[in-house]
C-alpha positions in Angstrom: 147.6 117.9 131.9 151.1 119.0 130.4 153.7 117.0 129.8 156.4 116.4 132.4 160.0 115.7 133.4 158.4 112.7 135.2 155.9 111.6 132.6 157.1 108.5 130.4 155.6 107.2 126.9 156.4 103.8 125.9 156.1 102.3 122.5 156.2 98.4 122.6 156.9 96.5 119.4 154.8 92.9 119.3 155.9 92.7 115.6 158.4 90.4 113.9 160.2 93.1 112.7 161.8 96.5 114.3 159.4 99.8 114.2 161.0 103.3 113.6 159.1 105.9 116.1 160.0 109.9 115.7 158.4 111.7 118.3 157.7 115.3 118.0 155.9 118.2 120.2 154.6 119.6 117.5 153.7 118.5 113.8 154.2 121.6 112.7 157.6 122.0 113.6 159.9 122.6 110.9 162.1 119.6 110.0 165.3 121.7 109.4 165.1 122.7 113.4 165.3 119.4 114.5 166.2 116.5 111.8 170.3 116.7 110.9 170.0 114.3 107.9 169.8 116.5 104.7 168.3 113.3 103.1 164.8 114.2 104.3 164.9 117.9 103.1 166.0 117.0 99.2 164.1 114.3 98.7 162.0 114.7 95.3 158.7 115.4 97.2 157.8 116.9 93.2 159.1 113.6 91.6 157.0 111.3 93.9 153.7 113.3 93.6 154.1 113.0 89.5 154.9 109.5 89.3 152.3 108.7 92.0 149.4 111.0 91.1 149.3 111.7 95.1 148.9 115.0 96.4 151.9 115.7 98.1 153.0 119.4 99.7 155.9 120.9 97.0 158.7 120.1 99.7 159.0 118.1 103.2 159.1 121.5 105.5 157.3 120.2 108.6 156.7 116.9 110.4 153.2 116.9 108.9 154.4 116.9 105.3 156.7 114.2 106.3 153.8 111.8 107.8 151.8 112.7 104.8 154.6 111.7 102.2 155.9 108.3 104.4 151.9 107.2 103.8 152.4 107.2 100.1 155.9 106.1 100.7 154.2 103.0 102.3 152.3 102.6 99.5 155.3 102.5 96.6 157.1 100.3 98.8 154.1 97.9 99.6 152.9 97.7 95.9 149.7 99.4 96.3 151.0 102.8 94.9 152.6 102.5 91.7 155.6 105.0 91.1 158.6 104.8 88.5 161.9 103.1 89.3 163.5 106.4 90.2 160.7 107.4 92.0 161.1 104.5 94.3 164.6 104.8 94.8 163.6 108.5 96.2 161.5 106.7 98.5 163.6 104.4 99.8 166.3 107.3 100.8 163.1 109.1 102.2 162.6 106.0 104.7 166.2 105.6 105.2 167.1 108.8 106.2 163.7 109.1 108.6 164.7 105.7 110.1 168.6 107.0 111.1 166.8 110.0 112.6 164.2 108.2 114.4 164.2 105.7 117.5 164.4 102.2 116.5 162.5 99.8 118.5 163.6 96.3 118.0 160.8 93.7 117.8 159.6 92.2 120.9 161.0 94.8 122.7 159.7 98.2 123.7 161.3 101.5 124.5 160.8 104.8 126.3 160.5 107.7 124.0 160.7 110.5 126.3 164.2 109.3 127.4 165.4 108.5 123.8 166.8 110.8 121.0 166.6 114.7 120.4 163.0 114.9 122.9 165.3 114.9 126.4 166.1 117.9 125.7 162.9 119.3 125.6 161.9 117.8 128.5 164.9 118.8 131.0 163.8 121.2 133.4 166.4 123.8 132.6 165.5 123.7 129.0 164.0 126.9 128.0 161.5 124.8 125.8 160.4 123.0 128.8 159.4 126.4 130.6 157.9 128.4 127.5 156.2 125.4 126.2 152.3 124.3 127.9 153.0 120.8 125.6 149.8 118.3 126.5 150.5 115.9 123.4 153.6 114.4 121.6 153.3 113.6 118.0 154.9 110.2 117.2 155.0 109.0 113.4 155.6 105.3 113.8 157.2 103.4 110.3 157.7 99.4 110.4 161.6 98.1 109.2 160.0 97.2 105.8 158.5 100.9 105.4 155.5 99.2 104.2 153.3 100.0 107.3 152.9 104.0 109.2 150.7 105.6 111.4 150.6 108.7 113.4 149.6 109.0 116.7 148.9 111.9 119.6 149.7 110.7 122.6 149.7 112.4 125.8 151.2 112.3 129.4 152.1 108.5 130.6 150.7 106.7 127.9 151.9 104.0 126.5 151.3 102.2 123.0 151.3 98.6 121.3 152.2 98.0 118.0 150.6 94.8 116.5 150.0 93.7 113.3 146.8 95.6 112.8 147.8 98.3 113.7 148.8 100.8 116.9 147.0 100.3 120.3 147.0 101.7 123.8 148.3 99.7 126.9 146.3 99.4 130.2 147.5 102.2 132.3 150.9 101.2 134.0 152.0 98.5 132.1 153.7 98.6 128.3 152.6 95.3 126.7 149.1 94.5 128.2 146.6 95.8 125.1 143.8 98.3 126.9 140.7 96.3 125.6 138.6 99.7 125.9 141.0 101.6 123.3 141.0 101.8 120.0 143.2 100.0 117.6 144.5 102.6 115.1 145.2 101.2 111.8 148.2 101.3 110.0 148.1 103.4 106.7 
């Protein structure tokens, strides 16, 4: 089933810290087409790749590139990946830019991702995007406040998600805060 105007995607935050959710209809969208904060586009990806030894794209062009970079960033912030002082500063700059452009879900609260932020434009019936596109999923990139954990999720229509200490899991259909015992938990990176 394609996403429509009457479908909602909720993210509940069962953590003791805020989370940030960036929803996009396609991971291959160019960041420049959607994001207004140029820090995401000018961050020193090459510098981070050289300092950490991580395999990163040459530049942050798409949301898939951004998600890959956030995984490395979480390792730098969490102390599991070493980087020089300047590289760590660049990582923090990227994380702050990501937060600025994302939907903030405070600790112990939930938000309807579809109704928040730039996705609203694409779900309005009068929007050209809505009429032209047959989107079946929304890609969610979720980052914790401290920047130490990140996860990517492909969400279908009317699916809700719960961020917990061990990862993110689906909620029981029709609820926001009840974990689905038959759903796999997607571990934090």
